[in-house]
N, C-alpha and C positions, 0 to 999 in steps of 0.2 A: 211455390213462388206466388208472390202477391200479384194482384191484377195489374197495377201500374207498372211493375217490373216486367211483366210479360209484354205489356204494350210497348215499352221502350225497346225490348229485345226484337219484337216483330217490326217495329218502325225502321230498323236499320235496313230492311229488305225493300222498303217502299221508296220509289224515286219519282222525280218530276221529269217527264220527257219533253224536250224542247226540239221542235222541228223547224227547219228553214223551208218556207213554202216557195219562195221565188228568189232566194238570195238575200232578201232584206226583211221580209215579213216573217214573224215568228208565231208559232202556235204551240200551246202547251197541253199536256195530258199527263196521266199517271200510269205507272206500271209497277210490278213488284217481281222480285227475283224468286223463282221457284226451284232453281238449282244454281250452282256457282256460275253457269254460263248461259242461263235461259231466263229471259225477261218476259213476263206475261202482261199484255196490255190489250186494249180493245182495238178492233179493226180501224175505227175512225181516227185513231191516234197515228198509226203507221200503216197507211193504206197500200203502199207499194214498196218494193225493194229500194227504189231511188230515194224515196222520202226517208226510209230507215237509214240509208247510207249517209244522209245529211243531217242526222239527228244525234242528240246527246242525251244522256240521262244523268241527273244530279241527285245524289243521295244526301240525306240529312238536311233537306231544305225545309225551313220552318219560318216563313215570313211573318212579320207582325207579332212576334212573341217577345215578352219581356224577360226571357231567360237567356243565359249565356249560351250561344249557339256553338256546337262543335264545328270543327273544320268540315267544310263541304267537300264532297268528292264528286267530280264530274268524269264521265266516261264517254268517249266519242266512238264513232265508226262502228255502228252495229254491223255484225256480219249479216249478209243478205240471205239468211236462211229463214224464210217465213213459212209458217205452218198454218193451215186453215182447218 
């Protein structure tokens, strides 16, 4: 498989995490799927179960690109199972 084809395949697992900090302010981070039900991200992105419960992850997000963008897929309501 060519390098760019591998990159496109792996890109499907990377998502933009959007958190609601106080009901109106938003914060963004990234994460990636390491299994069909498990997203890996840094602690500063989802510090608490409450923040995770009010967050969404959007896959296939590519701002400022001049290529045709695929349909974005957003997922809400992280399960509050946090591992440290």
